[in-house]
DSSP file (Angstrom, degrees, kcal/mol; ACC not computed):
  #  RESIDUE AA STRUCTURE BP1 BP2  ACC     N-H-->O    O-->H-N    N-H-->O    O-->H-N    TCO  KAPPA ALPHA  PHI   PSI    X-CA   Y-CA   Z-CA
    1    1 A X              0   0    0      0, 0.0     2,-0.4     0, 0.0    63,-0.0   0.000 360.0 360.0 360.0 135.6  -33.5  184.8  251.8
    2    2 A X        -     0   0    0      1,-0.1     3,-0.1     3,-0.0     2,-0.0  -0.619 360.0-119.2 -77.3 128.3  -32.9  186.0  255.4
    3    3 A X        -     0   0    0     -2,-0.4     3,-0.1     1,-0.1    -1,-0.1  -0.380  34.7-101.9 -67.4 147.0  -29.6  187.7  255.9
    4    4 A X        -     0   0    0      1,-0.1     2,-0.1     2,-0.0    -1,-0.1  -0.297  41.7 -97.0 -68.2 153.8  -27.2  186.0  258.4
    5    5 A X        -     0   0    0      1,-0.1     4,-0.3    -3,-0.1     3,-0.2  -0.435  20.6-155.4 -72.8 141.8  -26.9  187.4  261.8
    6    6 A X  S  > S+     0   0    0      1,-0.1     4,-2.8    -2,-0.1     5,-0.2   0.520  73.0  94.3 -90.6  -7.5  -23.9  189.7  262.5
    7    7 A X  H  > S+     0   0    0      1,-0.2     4,-2.7     2,-0.2     5,-0.2   0.910  83.3  46.0 -58.0 -50.7  -24.0  189.0  266.3
    8    8 A X  H  > S+     0   0    0      1,-0.2     4,-2.4     2,-0.2    -1,-0.2   0.906 115.8  47.4 -61.2 -38.7  -21.4  186.1  266.3
    9    9 A X  H  > S+     0   0    0     -4,-0.3     4,-2.6     2,-0.2     5,-0.2   0.921 112.3  49.2 -66.8 -43.0  -19.0  188.1  264.1
   10   10 A X  H  X S+     0   0    0     -4,-2.8     4,-2.4     1,-0.2    -2,-0.2   0.912 112.4  48.0 -63.0 -42.7  -19.4  191.3  266.2
   11   11 A X  H  X S+     0   0    0     -4,-2.7     4,-2.8    -5,-0.2     5,-0.3   0.921 111.8  49.6 -64.2 -43.1  -18.8  189.4  269.4
   12   12 A X  H  X S+     0   0    0     -4,-2.4     4,-2.5    -5,-0.2     5,-0.2   0.925 112.9  46.6 -62.1 -44.3  -15.7  187.6  268.0
   13   13 A X  H  X S+     0   0    0     -4,-2.6     4,-2.3     2,-0.2    -1,-0.2   0.904 113.3  50.0 -64.7 -41.0  -14.3  190.9  266.7
   14   14 A X  H  X S+     0   0    0     -4,-2.4     4,-2.4    -5,-0.2    -2,-0.2   0.939 113.7  43.4 -63.7 -47.7  -15.0  192.6  270.0
   15   15 A X  H  X S+     0   0    0     -4,-2.8     4,-2.7     1,-0.2    -2,-0.2   0.917 115.4  48.4 -65.9 -42.5  -13.4  189.9  272.2
   16   16 A X  H  X S+     0   0    0     -4,-2.5     4,-2.6    -5,-0.3    -1,-0.2   0.893 111.9  50.1 -65.3 -37.9  -10.3  189.6  269.9
   17   17 A X  H  X S+     0   0    0     -4,-2.3     4,-2.6    -5,-0.2    -2,-0.2   0.932 112.0  47.0 -64.6 -45.2   -9.9  193.4  269.8
   18   18 A X  H  X S+     0   0    0     -4,-2.4     4,-2.7     2,-0.2     5,-0.3   0.926 113.2  48.9 -62.5 -44.2  -10.0  193.6  273.6
   19   19 A X  H  X S+     0   0    0     -4,-2.7     4,-2.8     2,-0.2     5,-0.3   0.921 111.3  50.2 -60.4 -44.0   -7.6  190.7  274.0
   20   20 A X  H  X S+     0   0    0     -4,-2.6     4,-2.3     1,-0.2     5,-0.2   0.930 113.1  46.0 -60.9 -45.4   -5.2  192.3  271.5
   21   21 A X  H  X S+     0   0    0     -4,-2.6     4,-2.4     2,-0.2    -2,-0.2   0.939 116.2  43.5 -63.6 -48.0   -5.3  195.6  273.3
   22   22 A X  H  X S+     0   0    0     -4,-2.7     4,-2.6     2,-0.2     5,-0.2   0.899 115.1  48.3 -68.4 -40.7   -4.9  194.1  276.8
   23   23 A X  H  X S+     0   0    0     -4,-2.8     4,-2.6    -5,-0.3    -1,-0.2   0.924 113.5  47.1 -65.7 -42.9   -2.1  191.7  275.8
   24   24 A X  H  X S+     0   0    0     -4,-2.3     4,-2.4    -5,-0.3     5,-0.2   0.925 113.2  48.9 -64.9 -42.8   -0.2  194.3  273.9
   25   25 A X  H  X S+     0   0    0     -4,-2.4     4,-2.7    -5,-0.2     5,-0.2   0.931 113.5  46.3 -61.4 -45.7   -0.5  196.8  276.8
   26   26 A X  H  X S+     0   0    0     -4,-2.6     4,-2.5     1,-0.2     6,-0.2   0.899 111.3  53.1 -64.3 -39.6    0.6  194.1  279.3
   27   27 A X  H  <>S+     0   0    0     -4,-2.6     5,-2.5    -5,-0.2     4,-0.4   0.903 113.7  41.4 -63.0 -41.6    3.5  193.1  277.1
   28   28 A X  H  <5S+     0   0    0     -4,-2.4     3,-0.3     3,-0.2    -2,-0.2   0.890 115.7  50.0 -72.7 -38.8    4.8  196.7  276.8
   29   29 A X  H  <5S+     0   0    0     -4,-2.7    -2,-0.2    -5,-0.2    -1,-0.2   0.891 122.0  32.1 -67.6 -39.1    4.2  197.5  280.5
   30   30 A X  T  <5S-     0   0    0     -4,-2.5    -1,-0.2    -5,-0.2    -2,-0.2   0.349 108.4-119.6-100.5   5.5    6.0  194.4  281.7
   31   31 A X  T   5 +     0   0    0     -4,-0.4     2,-0.6    -3,-0.3    -3,-0.2   0.934  61.8 147.5  54.9  51.1    8.5  194.2  278.9
   32   32 A X    >>< -     0   0    0     -5,-2.5     4,-1.5    -6,-0.2     3,-0.6  -0.916  32.2-169.3-117.4 102.2    7.3  190.8  277.8
   33   33 A X  H 3> S+     0   0    0     -2,-0.6     4,-2.4     1,-0.2     5,-0.2   0.774  84.7  64.3 -64.7 -24.6    7.7  190.4  274.0
   34   34 A X  H 3> S+     0   0    0      2,-0.2     4,-2.2     1,-0.2    -1,-0.2   0.904 102.9  48.0 -65.2 -39.4    5.6  187.1  274.1
   35   35 A X  H <> S+     0   0    0     -3,-0.6     4,-2.2     2,-0.2    -1,-0.2   0.879 110.3  51.5 -68.2 -37.0    2.6  189.0  275.3
   36   36 A X  H  X S+     0   0    0     -4,-1.5     4,-2.2     2,-0.2    -2,-0.2   0.913 110.4  49.3 -64.0 -41.6    3.1  191.7  272.6
   37   37 A X  H  X S+     0   0    0     -4,-2.4     4,-2.3     2,-0.2    -2,-0.2   0.893 109.4  51.6 -64.2 -39.9    3.3  188.9  270.0
   38   38 A X  H  X S+     0   0    0     -4,-2.2     4,-2.0     2,-0.2    -1,-0.2   0.892 109.3  50.8 -64.4 -38.5    0.1  187.3  271.4
   39   39 A X  H  X S+     0   0    0     -4,-2.2     4,-2.2     2,-0.2    -2,-0.2   0.894 108.9  51.0 -63.5 -40.0   -1.6  190.7  271.1
   40   40 A X  H  X S+     0   0    0     -4,-2.2     4,-2.3     1,-0.2    -2,-0.2   0.891 108.5  52.0 -65.1 -38.4   -0.5  191.0  267.5
   41   41 A X  H  X S+     0   0    0     -4,-2.3     4,-2.0     2,-0.2    -1,-0.2   0.887 108.8  50.4 -65.1 -37.8   -1.9  187.5  266.8
   42   42 A X  H  X S+     0   0    0     -4,-2.0     4,-1.7     2,-0.2    -2,-0.2   0.900 109.4  51.0 -65.3 -39.7   -5.2  188.5  268.2
   43   43 A X  H  X S+     0   0    0     -4,-2.2     4,-1.7     1,-0.2    -2,-0.2   0.890 109.1  50.9 -64.1 -38.7   -5.2  191.6  266.0
   44   44 A X  H  X S+     0   0    0     -4,-2.3     4,-2.4     1,-0.2    -1,-0.2   0.876 105.7  56.9 -63.8 -36.8   -4.5  189.4  263.0
   45   45 A X  H  X S+     0   0    0     -4,-2.0     4,-2.5     1,-0.2    -2,-0.2   0.874 102.9  54.4 -61.3 -37.5   -7.5  187.3  264.1
   46   46 A X  H  X S+     0   0    0     -4,-1.7     4,-2.3     2,-0.2    -1,-0.2   0.936 109.2  47.4 -60.9 -46.2   -9.7  190.4  264.0
   47   47 A X  H  X S+     0   0    0     -4,-1.7     4,-2.5     1,-0.2    -2,-0.2   0.908 112.7  49.0 -62.5 -42.2   -8.6  191.0  260.4
   48   48 A X  H  X S+     0   0    0     -4,-2.4     4,-2.6     2,-0.2    -1,-0.2   0.887 109.9  51.0 -67.2 -38.8   -9.2  187.3  259.4
   49   49 A X  H  X S+     0   0    0     -4,-2.5     4,-2.3     2,-0.2    -1,-0.2   0.931 112.7  45.9 -64.0 -44.8  -12.7  187.2  261.0
   50   50 A X  H  X S+     0   0    0     -4,-2.3     4,-2.2     2,-0.2    -2,-0.2   0.917 114.1  48.3 -65.1 -42.9  -13.7  190.4  259.2
   51   51 A X  H  X S+     0   0    0     -4,-2.5     4,-2.2     1,-0.2    -2,-0.2   0.906 112.3  49.2 -64.2 -41.2  -12.3  189.1  255.9
   52   52 A X  H  X S+     0   0    0     -4,-2.6     4,-2.4     2,-0.2    -1,-0.2   0.892 109.5  52.0 -64.4 -39.4  -14.0  185.7  256.3
   53   53 A X  H  X S+     0   0    0     -4,-2.3     4,-2.3     2,-0.2    -2,-0.2   0.919 110.1  48.2 -63.7 -43.8  -17.3  187.4  257.1
   54   54 A X  H  X S+     0   0    0     -4,-2.2     4,-2.2     1,-0.2    -2,-0.2   0.902 112.2  48.9 -64.2 -40.4  -17.1  189.5  253.9
   55   55 A X  H  X S+     0   0    0     -4,-2.2     4,-2.3     2,-0.2    -1,-0.2   0.904 110.2  52.0 -65.5 -40.1  -16.3  186.5  251.8
   56   56 A X  H  X S+     0   0    0     -4,-2.4     4,-2.2     1,-0.2    -2,-0.2   0.909 109.2  49.7 -61.8 -43.5  -19.1  184.5  253.4
   57   57 A X  H  X S+     0   0    0     -4,-2.3     4,-1.9     1,-0.2    -1,-0.2   0.912 110.4  49.9 -63.6 -42.4  -21.6  187.3  252.6
   58   58 A X  H  X S+     0   0    0     -4,-2.2     4,-2.2     1,-0.2    -1,-0.2   0.896 109.8  51.7 -62.5 -39.5  -20.4  187.5  248.9
   59   59 A X  H  X S+     0   0    0     -4,-2.3     4,-2.4     1,-0.2    -1,-0.2   0.902 107.9  51.6 -64.3 -41.0  -20.8  183.7  248.6
   60   60 A X  H  X S+     0   0    0     -4,-2.2     4,-2.2     2,-0.2    -1,-0.2   0.883 108.9  50.6 -63.0 -38.2  -24.3  183.9  249.9
   61   61 A X  H  X S+     0   0    0     -4,-1.9     4,-2.3     2,-0.2    -2,-0.2   0.918 110.7  49.4 -64.9 -43.1  -25.2  186.6  247.4
   62   62 A X  H  X S+     0   0    0     -4,-2.2     4,-2.3     1,-0.2    -2,-0.2   0.904 111.4  48.7 -62.7 -41.9  -23.7  184.4  244.6
   63   63 A X  H  X S+     0   0    0     -4,-2.4     4,-2.4     2,-0.2    -1,-0.2   0.902 110.6  51.0 -65.1 -40.7  -25.8  181.4  245.8
   64   64 A X  H  X S+     0   0    0     -4,-2.2     4,-2.1     2,-0.2    -2,-0.2   0.904 110.9  48.2 -64.0 -41.5  -28.9  183.5  245.9
   65   65 A X  H  X S+     0   0    0     -4,-2.3     4,-2.4     2,-0.2    -2,-0.2   0.905 111.8  49.6 -64.9 -41.4  -28.4  184.7  242.4
   66   66 A X  H  X S+     0   0    0     -4,-2.3     4,-2.4     2,-0.2    -2,-0.2   0.892 109.9  51.5 -64.9 -38.8  -27.7  181.2  241.1
   67   67 A X  H  X S+     0   0    0     -4,-2.4     4,-2.1     2,-0.2    -1,-0.2   0.908 110.5  48.6 -63.6 -42.1  -30.9  180.0  242.8
   68   68 A X  H  X S+     0   0    0     -4,-2.1     4,-2.1     2,-0.2    -2,-0.2   0.910 111.4  49.9 -64.1 -42.7  -32.9  182.8  241.2
   69   69 A X  H  X S+     0   0    0     -4,-2.4     4,-2.3     1,-0.2    -2,-0.2   0.900 110.3  50.0 -63.2 -41.2  -31.4  181.9  237.7
   70   70 A X  H  X S+     0   0    0     -4,-2.4     4,-2.6     2,-0.2    -1,-0.2   0.892 108.3  53.1 -64.9 -38.5  -32.2  178.3  238.2
   71   71 A X  H  X S+     0   0    0     -4,-2.1     4,-2.1     1,-0.2    -1,-0.2   0.913 110.3  47.5 -62.3 -42.5  -35.8  179.1  239.1
   72   72 A X  H  X S+     0   0    0     -4,-2.1     4,-2.2     2,-0.2    -2,-0.2   0.894 111.8  50.6 -64.8 -40.2  -36.2  181.2  235.9
   73   73 A X  H  X S+     0   0    0     -4,-2.3     4,-2.3     2,-0.2    -2,-0.2   0.904 109.9  49.3 -65.7 -41.4  -34.7  178.4  233.8
   74   74 A X  H  X S+     0   0    0     -4,-2.6     4,-2.6     1,-0.2    -1,-0.2   0.904 110.4  51.5 -63.9 -40.7  -37.0  175.8  235.3
   75   75 A X  H  X S+     0   0    0     -4,-2.1     4,-2.4     1,-0.2    -2,-0.2   0.907 110.2  48.5 -63.1 -41.0  -40.0  178.1  234.6
   76   76 A X  H  X S+     0   0    0     -4,-2.2     4,-2.1     2,-0.2    -2,-0.2   0.891 112.2  48.5 -68.4 -37.6  -38.9  178.5  231.0
   77   77 A X  H  X S+     0   0    0     -4,-2.3     4,-2.5     2,-0.2    -2,-0.2   0.908 111.3  51.1 -65.9 -40.9  -38.5  174.8  230.5
   78   78 A X  H  X S+     0   0    0     -4,-2.6     4,-2.4     1,-0.2    -2,-0.2   0.911 110.4  48.7 -62.0 -42.8  -41.9  174.2  232.1
   79   79 A X  H  X S+     0   0    0     -4,-2.4     4,-2.0     2,-0.2    -1,-0.2   0.895 110.7  51.3 -63.8 -39.6  -43.4  176.7  229.7
   80   80 A X  H  X S+     0   0    0     -4,-2.1     4,-1.1     2,-0.2    -2,-0.2   0.919 111.4  46.8 -63.5 -43.8  -41.7  175.1  226.8
   81   81 A X  H  <>S+     0   0    0     -4,-2.5     5,-3.0     1,-0.2     3,-0.3   0.884 111.7  50.5 -67.3 -37.9  -43.0  171.7  227.8
   82   82 A X  H ><5S+     0   0    0     -4,-2.4     3,-1.1     1,-0.2    -1,-0.2   0.847 106.3  57.2 -67.1 -32.4  -46.6  173.0  228.3
   83   83 A X  H 3<5S+     0   0    0     -4,-2.0    -1,-0.2     1,-0.3    -2,-0.2   0.797 110.6  42.4 -67.5 -28.5  -46.4  174.6  224.9
   84   84 A X  T 3<5S-     0   0    0     -4,-1.1    -1,-0.3    -3,-0.3    -2,-0.2   0.247 115.0-116.3 -99.7  11.1  -45.7  171.2  223.3
   85   85 A X  T < 5S+     0   0    0     -3,-1.1    -3,-0.2     1,-0.1    -2,-0.1   0.877  75.7 131.2  55.6  42.4  -48.3  169.5  225.5
   86   86 A X      < +     0   0    0     -5,-3.0     2,-0.9    -6,-0.1    -4,-0.2  -0.056  20.9 139.2-110.6  30.3  -45.7  167.4  227.1
   87   87 A X              0   0    0     -6,-0.2    -9,-0.0     1,-0.2    -5,-0.0  -0.665 360.0 360.0 -81.3 109.1  -46.9  168.0  230.7
   88   88 A X              0   0    0     -2,-0.9    -1,-0.2     0, 0.0    -2,-0.0   0.400 360.0 360.0 -99.6 360.0  -46.6  164.7  232.5
């Protein structure tokens, strides 16, 4: 199985990080707590994107393992049927 591309995740993390930094800086420089809060939300978005990406990767590994197990099970059933001359 081909591993998924990291490019969209990397871009999302980069843009959210830059937004968080710039919004927080502007909020502190201009004494605007709303901008600081928006920066904090962007920083939270970075954490959520990274956590979602890791969960997605784990799910793909689990699906790949299940697919491999099913392939082995089908092969063993096929061998059993061929052993009893029940190949239709």
